C-alpha positions as CSV (number, residue, x, y, z in Angstrom):
1,X,155.0,-48.0,-83.5
2,X,152.9,-45.0,-82.6
3,X,150.8,-45.2,-79.4
4,X,147.2,-44.2,-79.5
5,X,146.3,-41.5,-77.0
6,X,143.6,-42.3,-74.5
7,X,140.5,-40.1,-74.6
8,X,140.4,-37.3,-72.0
9,X,138.2,-37.9,-69.0
10,X,136.0,-34.9,-68.2
11,X,134.5,-35.7,-64.9
12,X,132.4,-33.0,-63.2
13,X,133.4,-32.4,-59.6
14,X,136.8,-34.2,-60.1
15,X,140.1,-32.7,-59.0
16,X,142.8,-32.6,-61.6
17,X,146.5,-31.9,-61.7
18,X,147.5,-30.3,-65.0
19,X,150.7,-29.7,-66.9
20,X,150.6,-27.4,-69.9
21,X,153.6,-26.5,-72.0
22,X,154.5,-23.7,-74.3
23,X,155.0,-25.0,-77.9
24,X,158.7,-25.9,-78.4
25,X,159.2,-25.3,-74.6
26,X,160.1,-21.6,-75.4
27,X,160.5,-19.5,-72.2
28,X,157.4,-17.4,-73.2
29,X,156.1,-17.2,-69.6
30,X,159.2,-15.6,-68.2
31,X,157.9,-12.0,-68.4
32,X,156.1,-11.1,-65.2
33,X,153.1,-9.6,-67.2
34,X,152.5,-12.8,-69.0
35,X,152.8,-15.0,-65.9
36,X,150.4,-12.7,-64.1
37,X,148.0,-12.8,-67.0
38,X,147.9,-16.6,-66.9
39,X,147.4,-16.8,-63.2
40,X,144.6,-14.2,-63.5
41,X,142.8,-16.2,-66.1
42,X,142.7,-19.2,-63.8
43,X,141.5,-17.0,-61.0
44,X,138.8,-15.7,-63.3
45,X,137.7,-19.2,-64.0
46,X,137.4,-19.7,-60.2
47,X,135.5,-16.4,-59.8
48,X,133.0,-17.5,-62.5
49,X,132.4,-20.7,-60.5
50,X,133.9,-23.0,-63.1
51,X,136.7,-24.4,-60.8
52,X,138.1,-24.4,-57.3
53,X,141.7,-23.3,-57.6
54,X,144.0,-25.1,-55.2
55,X,147.5,-24.4,-56.4
56,X,149.5,-23.2,-59.3
57,X,153.1,-22.6,-60.5
58,X,154.1,-20.7,-63.7
59,X,157.5,-21.6,-64.9
60,X,159.2,-20.0,-68.0
61,X,158.1,-22.8,-70.4
62,X,155.2,-24.5,-68.7
63,X,152.8,-24.4,-65.8
64,X,151.0,-26.7,-63.4
65,X,147.6,-26.2,-61.9
66,X,145.7,-28.1,-59.2
67,X,142.0,-27.6,-59.6
68,X,138.5,-29.1,-59.0
69,X,135.8,-28.7,-61.6
70,X,132.6,-27.0,-60.5
71,X,129.1,-27.3,-62.0
72,X,129.1,-28.7,-65.5
73,X,132.6,-27.4,-66.4
74,X,134.9,-29.7,-68.2
75,X,138.7,-29.8,-68.0
76,X,139.0,-29.4,-71.7
77,X,136.6,-26.4,-71.7
78,X,138.4,-24.6,-68.8
79,X,141.9,-25.1,-70.4
80,X,140.6,-24.1,-73.8
81,X,139.1,-20.9,-72.5
82,X,142.3,-20.0,-70.5
83,X,144.6,-20.9,-73.4
84,X,142.6,-19.0,-76.0
85,X,142.4,-15.8,-73.9
86,X,146.0,-16.0,-73.0
87,X,147.1,-16.6,-76.6
88,X,145.1,-13.5,-77.7
89,X,146.7,-11.4,-75.0
90,X,150.2,-12.7,-75.7
91,X,150.0,-12.0,-79.4
92,X,148.6,-8.5,-78.8
93,X,151.2,-7.5,-76.2
94,X,154.4,-9.3,-77.4
95,X,153.7,-9.6,-81.2
96,X,154.3,-13.4,-80.9
97,X,153.3,-15.3,-84.0
98,X,152.4,-18.9,-84.5
99,X,151.3,-21.5,-82.0
100,X,151.6,-20.6,-78.3
101,X,150.7,-23.9,-76.6
102,X,151.6,-27.5,-77.3
103,X,148.8,-29.4,-79.0
104,X,147.9,-31.4,-75.9
105,X,148.1,-30.9,-72.2
106,X,148.5,-33.5,-69.5
107,X,146.0,-34.1,-66.8
108,X,146.0,-36.5,-63.8
109,X,143.0,-37.2,-61.7
110,X,143.8,-36.6,-58.0
111,X,142.8,-39.5,-55.8
112,X,142.3,-38.3,-52.2
113,X,143.9,-35.9,-49.9
114,X,147.3,-37.5,-49.7
115,X,147.6,-37.4,-53.5
116,X,146.3,-33.8,-53.5
117,X,149.0,-32.8,-51.0
118,X,151.7,-34.6,-52.9
119,X,150.7,-32.8,-56.2
120,X,150.6,-29.4,-54.4
121,X,154.1,-30.0,-52.9
122,X,155.4,-31.1,-56.2
123,X,154.3,-28.0,-58.1
124,X,155.6,-25.7,-55.3
125,X,159.0,-27.4,-55.4
126,X,159.3,-27.0,-59.2
127,X,161.4,-23.8,-59.1
128,X,163.5,-25.2,-56.3
129,X,164.4,-28.3,-58.3
130,X,165.3,-26.0,-61.3
131,X,167.6,-24.0,-59.0
132,X,165.6,-20.8,-59.6
133,X,165.0,-20.1,-55.9
134,X,166.0,-21.6,-52.5
135,X,162.5,-22.1,-51.3
136,X,159.1,-22.3,-53.1
137,X,157.7,-19.4,-51.1
138,X,160.4,-17.2,-52.8
139,X,159.0,-17.8,-56.3
140,X,156.6,-15.1,-57.4
141,X,154.4,-17.1,-59.7
142,X,153.4,-19.8,-57.3
143,X,150.7,-20.5,-54.8
144,X,153.4,-21.6,-52.2
145,X,153.3,-18.2,-50.5
146,X,149.5,-18.4,-50.1
147,X,149.8,-21.8,-48.5
148,X,152.7,-20.7,-46.3
149,X,151.4,-17.4,-45.1
150,X,147.8,-17.2,-46.0
151,X,148.3,-14.3,-48.4
152,X,149.5,-13.9,-52.0
153,X,148.4,-12.5,-55.3
154,X,145.7,-15.1,-55.8
155,X,143.7,-16.8,-53.1
156,X,143.5,-20.6,-53.2
157,X,140.8,-23.1,-52.2
158,X,141.5,-25.9,-49.7
159,X,141.2,-29.6,-50.3
160,X,137.8,-30.4,-51.9
């Protein structure tokens, strides 16, 4: 029996924890230039005022983002914009053909500061659990360094 998917909740001002995967879980995000491009696109959404960016991790075959919607932005609209721009960039620079992203992404509404901290810690520990680095701050495409030292390639916003 096939389960029906629940409709996505787009709630202005809400904080979301996202998981987005590359189609077929290919390690398409492994090259530094593509990981940097993806992080920059989310930073661009923050700079436009669409989101507050709290944390991120870009793994070879998926990524996680912790963000809060701003203004009249929707989670679907933000992800659609990032994925569309990324797919164009990826196809132009790597000559990748076909689908880049899985059809759907997964979002969870964050409920309070303890849930927010739990999600942030989870995403920062992702490369450690996959035995890619000894500590989250050592992973280049993560906001862990920002939260540990206050500096990093992309500035993050605190708890909303």
